[in-house]
C-alpha positions in Angstrom: 114.1 104.7 117.5 110.7 103.3 117.7 109.9 99.7 116.9 107.9 98.7 113.8 105.1 97.6 116.1 104.9 101.0 117.8 105.1 102.8 114.4 102.2 100.7 113.0 100.1 101.0 116.1 100.6 104.8 116.3 99.5 105.0 112.7 96.5 102.8 113.4 95.5 105.0 116.4 96.0 108.1 114.3 93.8 106.5 111.5 91.0 105.7 114.0 91.0 109.2 115.5 91.9 111.5 112.6 91.2 109.3 109.6 94.8 109.5 108.2 98.2 108.1 108.6 100.9 110.0 110.5 103.0 112.2 108.2 106.1 110.3 107.0 108.4 113.2 108.0 107.6 112.9 111.7 110.5 112.0 114.0 110.4 108.8 116.1 109.9 110.8 119.3 106.7 112.4 118.0 105.5 109.0 116.8 106.1 107.5 120.3 104.3 110.4 122.0 101.3 109.9 119.6 101.3 106.2 120.4 101.2 106.9 124.2 98.7 109.7 124.0 96.2 107.9 121.6 96.6 104.6 123.4 95.3 106.3 126.6 92.5 108.1 124.6 91.3 104.8 123.0 91.6 102.6 126.1 88.1 101.3 126.9 86.6 102.6 123.7 85.2 99.4 122.4 83.7 101.0 119.2 87.0 102.3 117.9 87.4 99.3 115.5 84.6 100.7 113.4 86.9 103.4 112.2 89.7 101.1 111.1 88.3 100.5 107.6 91.0 101.0 105.0 93.9 101.2 107.4 95.7 98.0 106.4 95.6 98.9 102.7 96.8 102.5 103.4 99.6 101.3 105.7 100.8 98.6 103.3 100.9 101.2 100.6 103.0 103.5 102.8 105.4 100.6 103.7 105.9 99.9 100.0 106.6 103.5 99.3 109.2 103.7 102.1 110.8 100.5 100.9 111.0 101.7 97.3 112.6 104.9 98.5 115.2 103.1 100.6 116.0 100.7 97.8 116.5 103.6 95.4 119.2 105.0 97.8 121.2 101.8 97.9 124.1 101.7 95.6 123.9 99.1 92.8 127.2 97.3 92.5 128.0 95.4 89.3 130.7 94.5 87.0 131.3 96.6 83.9 
């Protein structure tokens, strides 16, 4: 299982290179491979930050969607 840091950075790298977040259905192994591959690709590219516009908003929206989905799957216990 990849860490939240690796997941976010892999998404950031994908955003810089392809202009989109990683598909939510990707397994952790593919996310880690993307992180390693794109890290090497972006290493030394000092202009890559130019393409980061909009990433934080898109990633925060994705995190909120994932959280809402997880919360909807949790059983709500209460007293009747």
